[in-house]
C-alpha positions as CSV (number, residue, x, y, z in Angstrom):
1,M,146.3,76.8,110.2
2,K,149.6,77.3,108.6
3,E,152.6,78.8,110.7
4,L,153.9,81.4,108.2
5,L,156.0,83.6,110.4
6,R,157.9,83.0,113.7
7,K,160.2,85.4,115.5
8,Q,163.3,84.8,117.7
9,E,165.3,87.4,119.2
10,L,168.4,87.7,121.3
11,L,169.7,90.8,122.8
12,T,172.9,91.2,124.4
13,D,174.9,94.3,125.8
14,S,177.2,94.3,122.7
15,F,174.8,93.0,119.7
16,G,171.1,92.0,119.0
17,I,170.0,89.5,116.4
18,A,166.4,88.8,115.1
19,V,165.5,86.0,113.1
20,N,161.8,86.1,111.3
21,I,161.0,82.8,109.7
22,N,158.7,82.5,106.8
23,K,157.7,78.9,106.3
24,D,155.5,79.7,103.4
25,N,158.3,81.2,101.3
26,A,161.1,78.9,103.0
27,F,163.5,81.7,104.1
28,A,164.5,83.7,107.1
29,L,165.2,87.1,107.4
30,V,168.2,87.8,109.9
31,E,169.0,90.9,111.6
32,L,172.2,91.6,113.2
33,N,172.4,94.9,115.0
34,E,175.0,96.8,117.2
35,V,173.7,97.5,120.6
36,H,175.2,100.6,122.6
37,E,174.6,101.5,126.3
38,T,172.9,104.9,126.4
39,S,172.8,105.2,129.9
40,E,172.8,102.9,133.0
41,N,170.3,99.9,132.2
42,N,169.3,101.5,128.9
43,F,170.6,100.1,125.5
44,E,169.8,101.2,121.6
45,E,170.0,99.1,118.8
46,K,172.0,100.5,115.7
47,I,170.6,99.2,112.4
48,G,173.2,96.7,111.1
49,V,172.9,94.0,108.5
50,T,169.6,92.4,107.3
51,L,169.8,89.1,105.3
52,S,167.2,86.8,103.7
53,L,168.7,83.3,103.9
54,D,167.3,79.8,103.1
55,Y,168.2,77.0,105.2
56,E,171.3,76.0,103.5
57,E,172.9,79.5,103.7
58,I,172.0,79.4,107.5
59,D,173.8,76.2,107.8
60,E,176.7,77.3,106.4
61,L,176.6,80.6,108.4
62,I,176.3,78.4,111.5
63,Q,179.3,76.3,110.4
64,V,181.5,79.3,110.0
65,L,180.5,80.8,113.5
66,Q,180.8,77.4,115.2
67,Y,184.5,77.1,113.6
68,A,185.3,80.6,115.0
69,S,183.9,79.7,118.3
70,N,186.0,76.4,118.3
71,E,189.5,78.3,117.3
72,L,188.7,81.1,120.1
73,K,188.1,78.1,122.8
74,R,191.1,76.6,121.5
75,S,193.3,79.6,121.8
76,D,192.0,80.4,125.1
77,N,192.9,76.9,126.4
78,I,196.5,77.4,125.0
79,S,197.0,80.6,126.9
80,N,195.7,79.1,130.1
81,I,198.3,76.2,130.1
């Protein structure tokens, strides 16, 4: 049996990301949404950006995010000196 769709989700108090992987068509649907606290322990996702990406585009996105993370870590280490 083919595995056509698989979903991964991450929800934080400031954003949500959901990735639907379609192996049959070799792309992933990536949804990035803003999250707002509506009341104590209740959150609401607001529709943000939805992208259809292939693995090369996902790799490029990961590289950009990793670069940003490394820069922020470096600036945090500099300010703690």
